[in-house]
C-alpha positions in Angstrom: -10.1 10.6 23.4 -12.2 13.7 24.1 -12.7 16.5 21.6 -10.4 18.1 19.1 -11.2 21.1 16.9 -9.2 21.7 13.8 -9.8 25.3 13.2 -9.6 27.6 10.2 -8.0 25.3 7.6 -8.6 25.0 3.9 -10.6 21.8 3.8 -10.3 19.3 1.0 -13.0 16.9 2.3 -13.2 14.5 -0.7 -16.9 14.2 0.3 -19.1 15.4 -2.6 -21.7 16.8 -0.2 -19.2 18.9 1.7 -16.7 19.7 -1.1 -14.0 22.2 -0.5 -14.2 24.8 2.2 -11.6 27.6 1.8 -11.8 28.1 5.5 -13.5 25.8 7.9 -13.5 23.7 11.0 -13.4 20.0 11.7 -14.8 18.8 15.1 -13.5 15.4 16.3 -15.2 13.5 19.1 -13.9 10.2 20.5 -11.9 9.5 17.4 -14.7 10.2 14.9 -15.5 13.3 12.8 -18.6 14.8 14.4 -19.0 18.0 12.3 -17.5 20.0 9.5 -18.5 23.6 8.8 -17.3 27.1 8.1 -17.2 27.9 11.8 -18.0 25.5 14.7 -18.6 27.3 18.1 -16.9 24.9 20.5 -15.0 25.9 23.6 -14.4 22.6 25.4 -12.0 21.0 22.9 -8.3 20.9 22.2 -7.7 23.3 19.3 -5.3 22.6 16.5 -4.8 25.8 14.5 -5.3 25.0 10.8 -5.1 28.7 9.7 -3.1 28.9 6.5 -3.0 25.1 6.2 -4.6 22.5 4.1 -6.7 19.9 5.9 -7.3 16.6 4.0 -8.0 13.0 4.5 -5.0 10.8 5.5 -3.5 9.1 2.4 -3.9 5.4 1.8 -1.3 3.0 0.3 -2.8 -0.1 -1.2 0.3 -2.2 -1.5 3.4 -1.8 0.7 6.1 -4.4 1.6 6.6 -2.8 4.9 9.1 -5.5 6.1 11.5 -4.1 3.5 12.0 -0.8 5.4 15.4 -2.1 6.5 16.5 -2.2 2.8 15.9 1.4 1.8 17.5 2.2 -1.5 18.9 -1.3 -2.1 17.0 -2.0 -5.3 17.1 1.5 -6.8 19.1 0.3 -9.8 17.6 -3.2 -10.1 15.2 -4.7 -12.6 12.2 -6.7 -11.3 14.2 -9.9 -11.9 17.2 -8.7 -9.9 14.8 -7.7 -7.1 13.3 -11.2 -7.0 16.6 -12.9 -6.9 18.3 -10.7 -4.3 15.5 -9.6 -2.0 12.5 -12.0 -2.4 14.6 -15.2 -2.7 17.7 -13.8 -1.0 17.8 -11.4 1.9 14.3 -12.4 3.0 15.7 -15.8 4.1 18.0 -14.0 6.6 15.2 -12.0 8.3 14.6 -12.8 11.9 11.4 -12.0 13.8 13.1 -9.0 15.4 14.0 -7.7 12.0 10.4 -7.9 10.8 9.1 -6.1 13.9 11.7 -3.3 13.6 11.1 -2.9 9.9 7.3 -2.8 10.2 7.5 -0.2 13.0 10.1 1.9 11.1 8.2 1.5 7.8 4.9 2.5 9.4 6.5 5.6 10.9 7.9 6.5 7.5 4.4 6.3 6.1 2.9 8.4 8.9 5.6 11.0 8.5 4.5 11.6 4.9 0.8 11.7 5.7 0.0 8.1 4.9 -2.4 7.0 7.6 -3.4 3.6 6.2 -1.4 0.9 4.5 -2.3 -2.5 3.0 0.8 -4.3 4.3 1.8 -7.0 1.8 3.8 -9.1 4.3 5.4 -11.9 2.3 8.3 -12.7 4.6 6.4 -14.8 7.1 9.0 -17.5 7.5 7.7 -18.7 10.9 4.7 -18.0 13.2 7.1 -15.8 15.2 7.6 -13.7 12.1 3.8 -13.2 11.8 3.5 -12.1 15.4 6.4 -9.7 15.0 4.9 -8.2 11.9 1.6 -7.4 13.6 3.2 -6.1 16.7 5.5 -3.8 14.7 2.5 -2.2 13.0 0.7 -1.8 16.3 3.7 -0.1 17.9 3.7 2.6 15.3 0.0 3.5 15.7 -0.8 3.3 12.0 -4.1 2.0 10.5 -3.3 -1.1 8.4 -4.7 -4.1 6.7 -2.1 -6.8 7.6 -1.8 -9.0 4.6 -0.6 -12.3 6.0 1.7 -13.8 3.3 1.4 -17.4 2.1 4.7 -17.2 0.3 7.0 -20.2 0.9 10.4 -19.8 2.3 13.1 -19.6 -0.3 15.2 -22.6 -1.3 18.2 -22.9 1.0 16.4 -21.7 4.1 14.7 -23.8 6.8 11.2 -24.7 6.0 8.9 -24.2 8.9 5.6 -24.7 7.2 5.6 -28.1 5.4 2.5 -27.4 3.3 -0.3 -25.0 2.6 -2.5 -26.5 5.3 0.1 -25.6 7.9 0.1 -22.0 6.6 -3.6 -21.8 6.8 -3.5 -23.2 10.3 -1.1 -20.4 11.3 -3.3 -17.8 9.5 -6.2 -18.9 11.6 -4.1 -18.6 14.7 -3.1 -15.1 13.8 -6.7 -14.2 13.2 -7.8 -15.6 16.6 -4.9 -13.9 18.4 -5.0 -10.4 16.9 -8.2 -9.9 14.9 -11.1 -10.9 17.1 -12.5 -7.5 16.6 -12.9 -5.8 13.2 -13.0 -2.4 14.7 -9.3 -2.1 15.6 -6.8 -0.1 13.7 -5.2 -3.2 12.3 -7.5 -5.5 10.4 -6.8 -8.8 8.7 -5.8 -9.3 5.1 -4.1 -12.0 3.1 -1.3 -11.7 0.6 -1.7 -14.5 -2.0 1.1 -16.4 -3.7 1.2 -15.6 -7.4 -1.1 -18.2 -9.0 1.4 -19.2 -11.7 4.1 -20.1 -9.2 2.1 -22.8 -7.2 -0.4 -25.5 -8.2 -3.9 -24.2 -8.8 -5.2 -26.2 -5.8 -2.9 -24.2 -3.6 -4.3 -20.9 -5.0 -7.8 -22.1 -4.4 -7.0 -23.1 -0.8 -5.4 -19.7 0.0 -8.4 -17.8 -1.4 -10.9 -20.0 0.4 -9.0 -19.6 3.6 -9.0 -15.8 3.2 -12.7 -15.7 2.4 -13.6 -17.8 5.4 -12.1 -15.0 7.6 -13.6 -12.1 5.6 -10.1 -11.0 4.8 -9.2 -8.5 2.0 -6.8 -10.2 -0.5 -3.9 -8.6 -2.3 -1.9 -10.3 -5.1 0.6 -9.5 -7.7 -1.3 -9.9 -10.9 0.2 -9.7 -14.4 3.6 -8.3 -13.5 5.9 -10.7 -15.4 5.5 -10.4 -19.2 7.1 -13.7 -20.1 4.6 -15.8 -18.0 0.8 -16.3 -18.2 -1.2 -14.2 -15.7 -3.7 -16.7 -14.5 -6.7 -14.3 -14.6 -8.8 -16.5 -17.0 -8.1 -19.6 -14.9 -9.0 -17.9 -11.6 -12.2 -16.6 -13.3 -13.1 -20.0 -14.6 -12.6 -21.4 -11.1 -15.0 -18.8 -9.6 -12.2 -17.4 -7.5 -12.1 -13.7 -8.4 -14.1 -11.1 -6.6 -14.4 -7.5 -5.2 -12.4 -8.5 -2.2 -9.2 -8.7 -4.2 -6.6 -6.0 -4.9 -4.7 -6.7 -8.0 -1.2 -5.1 -8.0 0.7 -3.9 -11.1 -1.2 -5.4 -14.0 1.5 -4.2 -16.4 1.4 -7.5 -18.4 -2.4 -8.0 -18.5 -4.2 -8.0 -21.9 -7.6 -6.4 -22.5 -9.6 -9.6 -22.0 -8.1 -10.0 -18.6 -8.8 -6.4 -17.7 -12.4 -7.0 -18.7 -12.5 -10.0 -16.3 -11.1 -8.0 -13.4 -13.7 -5.3 -14.0 -16.6 -7.8 -14.3 -15.7 -9.5 -11.0 -15.3 -6.2 -9.2 -11.6 -6.4 -8.6 -9.6 -3.5 -7.3 -6.3 -2.3 -8.8 -3.1 -0.9 -7.2 -0.7 0.9 -9.4 2.9 1.3 -8.2 3.8 3.8 -10.9 7.4 4.7 -9.9 8.7 1.2 -9.4 6.9 0.0 -12.4 8.6 2.5 -14.6 12.0 2.4 -12.9 12.3 -1.4 -12.8 11.3 -2.0 -16.4 8.0 -3.7 -15.4 6.0 -1.8 -18.0 3.4 0.8 -18.5 1.4 1.7 -15.4 -2.2 0.6 -16.4 -4.1 3.8 -15.9 -5.5 3.6 -19.5 -6.7 0.0 -18.9 -8.5 1.1 -15.7 -10.1 3.9 -17.5 -11.3 1.8 -20.4 -12.9 -0.7 -18.1 -14.3 1.6 -15.4 -11.9 0.5 -12.7 -11.0 3.1 -10.1 -7.2 3.2 -9.8 -5.4 3.4 -6.5 -1.7 3.9 -5.8 1.1 2.3 -3.8 4.7 3.0 -2.7 5.4 -0.8 -3.1 8.8 -0.9 -1.3 11.4 1.6 0.0 13.9 -0.7 -1.6 13.5 1.5 -4.6 10.7 4.1 -3.9 10.2 6.8 -1.3 7.7 6.0 1.4 5.5 9.0 1.1 2.4 8.8 -1.1 2.7 12.5 -2.2 5.7 11.5 -4.3 3.7 8.7 -6.0 0.8 11.1 -6.6 3.1 13.5 -8.4 4.7 10.7 -10.4 1.3 9.2 -11.3 -0.3 12.5 -12.2 2.6 13.4 -14.5 2.5 10.0 -16.2 -1.3 10.0 -16.7 -1.1 13.5 -18.3 1.7 12.4 -20.6 -0.3 9.3 -21.5 -3.4 11.3 -22.2 -1.6 13.6 -24.5 0.9 11.3 -26.2 -1.2 10.6 -29.3 -1.8 14.4 -29.9 1.9 15.1 -29.3 3.0 12.4 -31.7 0.6 13.9 -34.3 2.2 17.3 -33.8 -0.7 18.8 -31.9 -0.8 20.6 -28.6 -3.5 20.0 -26.0 -5.9 22.9 -25.3 -6.4 21.7 -21.7 -5.6 18.9 -19.3 -8.1 16.1 -18.8 -7.2 15.4 -15.2 -6.7 17.7 -12.2 -4.7 17.4 -9.0 -8.0 17.1 -7.1 -9.0 14.2 -9.4 -5.7 12.4 -8.7 -6.1 12.8 -5.0 -9.1 10.4 -5.2 -6.7 7.6 -6.1 -5.1 7.7 -2.6 -8.2 8.6 -0.6 -11.8 7.5 -1.5 -10.7 5.0 -4.2 -8.1 3.4 -1.9 -10.4 3.3 1.1 -12.9 1.3 -1.0 -10.2 -1.0 -2.3 -9.0 -2.1 1.2 -12.5 -2.6 2.4 -12.6 0.5 4.7 -14.7 2.9 2.6 -17.2 3.3 5.4 -14.6 4.3 7.9 -11.9 6.4 6.1 -11.0 8.0 2.7 -12.9 11.3 3.1 -13.6 13.9 5.8 -17.2 13.1 6.5 -19.2 13.2 9.7 -19.4 9.7 11.1 -16.1 8.5 9.6 -13.0 8.0 11.7 -10.7 11.0 12.0 -7.8 10.0 9.9 -6.5 13.4 8.5 -3.5 15.4 7.7 -2.8 19.1 8.2 -0.3 20.5 5.7 1.4 23.9 5.4 3.5 26.0 7.7 6.2 28.6 7.0 7.9 26.6 4.2 8.7 28.6 1.1 7.0 26.0 -1.1 3.7 26.5 0.7 3.3 30.2 -0.1 1.3 31.6 -1.8 -1.4 28.9 -1.9 -3.8 29.6 -4.8 -4.8 26.0 -5.6 -5.0 23.9 -2.5 -5.1 20.5 -4.3 -2.3 21.7 -6.5 -0.2 22.8 -3.5 -0.8 19.5 -1.8 0.2 17.3 -4.8 2.9 19.4 -6.4 4.6 21.4 -3.6 4.4 19.3 -0.5 6.9 16.9 1.1 6.8 15.0 4.3 8.4 18.1 6.0 5.2 20.2 5.3 2.9 17.5 6.7 2.6 19.3 10.1 0.0 17.2 11.9 -1.3 13.7 11.4 -4.2 12.1 13.2 -5.2 8.4 13.0 -8.5 7.6 14.6 -8.6 11.0 16.2 -5.2 10.4 17.9 -2.4 12.9 17.1 0.6 10.9 15.9 2.5 13.8 14.4 2.4 17.3 15.8 4.2 20.4 14.5 6.2 18.4 12.1 7.5 15.9 14.6 6.4 12.3 15.0 5.2 11.7 18.6 7.2 8.6 19.4 9.8 8.4 22.1 11.2 5.2 20.6 11.9 6.8 17.1 15.5 8.0 17.8 16.5 4.6 19.2 14.8 2.9 16.3 17.0 4.7 13.7 20.2 3.5 15.4 18.7 0.0 15.8 17.8 0.0 12.0 21.4 0.8 11.0 22.8 -2.0 13.1 20.1 -4.5 12.2 20.5 -3.9 8.5 24.3 -4.4 8.7 23.8 -7.7 10.5 21.0 -8.7 8.2 23.0 -8.3 5.0 26.0 -10.1 6.6 23.7 -13.1 7.5 22.3 -13.1 4.0 25.7 -13.1 2.4 26.7 -16.1 4.5 23.7 -18.2 3.4 24.0 -20.7 0.5 22.8 -19.3 -2.8 19.2 -18.2 -2.6 18.6 -18.4 -6.4 15.7 -20.8 -6.6 15.4 -23.5 -9.2 12.6 -21.8 -10.9 14.9 -18.9 -11.8 18.1 -20.9 -12.2 16.5 -23.2 -14.8 14.3 -20.6 -16.3 10.7 -20.7 -15.1 9.0 -21.1 -18.4 5.5 -20.3 -19.5 4.9 -24.0 -19.9 5.7 -24.6 -16.2 3.4 -21.8 -15.2 0.6 -23.2 -17.3 1.2 -26.6 -15.7 0.7 -25.0 -12.2 -2.5 -23.4 -13.4 -3.7 -26.8 -14.5 -2.7 -28.3 -11.2 -0.1 -30.6 -12.7 3.5 -31.1 -11.8 5.9 -29.2 -14.2 9.0 -30.8 -15.5 12.2 -28.9 -15.5 14.0 -28.6 -18.9 
C-alpha cells in the first residue's frame, strides 16, 4: 500500500505514551502506523493534509445488527417486545441471501461514513448457509474491519427450517470458518452470536459456546435485557462457560450479583444507550460497570431505531452518564462543582475499550506505532468545527458524519474529502429502496410470525426450565 503521511493534524492518539499532539504527523507504511511525532520529514509519501483537522483512531461498534440496514427507522417508535415480534420473529423470515448481502454492504458503508472503522456484526438472521456466505461477502465488499458474529438463532416459526438442530448449525459454522477465516490477519475475523441462554435448552447453550471456543471466536450475546425473565448468568457461571472472550450486550436487567460474576470472569460489556432508553429496556448500566471495574463500550445496535454513527451514541452516552453521576446531588437540591467525566474519557469507550472487547486490542483502538492504520480525520470548513478549542469536545459534541472528511482502514483510504470511495454506492441506494419494498411485501404475505413463546407468554418458569435443560410445558 506504500506510504501515507497525515500531516499537521491535532492528534488524539488514545495512546498514553503519545497523548495529545496539538499539531503532529502520522506516518503510515504498508497499512501500519510507523511513526507519530510533531514533524516527520518524509518526501516519498502520499500526503493527506490534516491542518486544522482532528486525527483520531477509527471508532469501534461492539454490537451492530448490520443485516437490519434495510429497515432504517422502522422500529423508532417500538418497544423491545414490538421489535422482537415484528423484526426478529417477523421480517427476518422474509430475508433472502441477496437482502443480507445488500444490507451488510450498505450498513458497513453507513458505519464507515460516520467514522466507524470496526464493527462487531451480530448477524442473527442466518436462515441458510447461503445467508451466511452473503453476510460475509457484504462486509468484505464495503472494506470495513469487522468481527462477523455468526448467529446460531433458529428460524422463526412459520418459516422453512434449514438447520434441523444445533449440530447442523455448528457444522455450518465450521464450514464458514474454513471458507472465509483461514487467516486471522484479514479485515474480517470470526465471531459467534449466541442464542439467548434462557430461550434454548442449556445443552444447546453449552454446545454453542464450546463450538465458538474451539475456533477461537469472540462471542457476543444479549445478556439481561428482558426484565420479566431470568438472565442465566449464574447458571452459565456454574457451568464454567463464562469468560473474557464474551461481549455481554445491554445488561439492563442484571442484578449486582450477576454483574460481579461478569466482572470476575473477565466479561466485556456493550451498552446501546440510545435504543435502551428509547425502547423502554431500562437504565444503561454505566454505574454497574463502574462499581465492578468493567470497562464500558458502546454500540449503535440497529438502524431500525438508531443512527449508524458512533458519534451520536457517544453524545447520548456522555449526557446520560453525566446526568446519572449528578442525579443524587440534583435531587438533594445541590449543584455539582465540576463534572466527573470528560469527552476524552468517553472517547475511550469506542476506541481502546472497544478494541479490547472485540479481541483486537493489539491491532487497533489507538494511534500507536505498530498498530494498523485505522483512523479518522475530522474537520473542514463546517461552521460547527470552528473555532476548535477542545479537540475531544469538538469531536464528540460538534461532529456529524459530514465532518468526517477522511477515513482509513488498515491504511487504505475508504473516504476522502467527505465522500465514500465506492463506485457501487449510488447503485446500492436505489437497490436498497427496491429491496426493502419487496422485503416488506414478502413479510406481509407470510403466515403470522408471532412465535408460540410470545403468543402463550414465555414465562420465567419456562426460561428456568431451559436453563435446567428440561422441556418447558406451555400453560
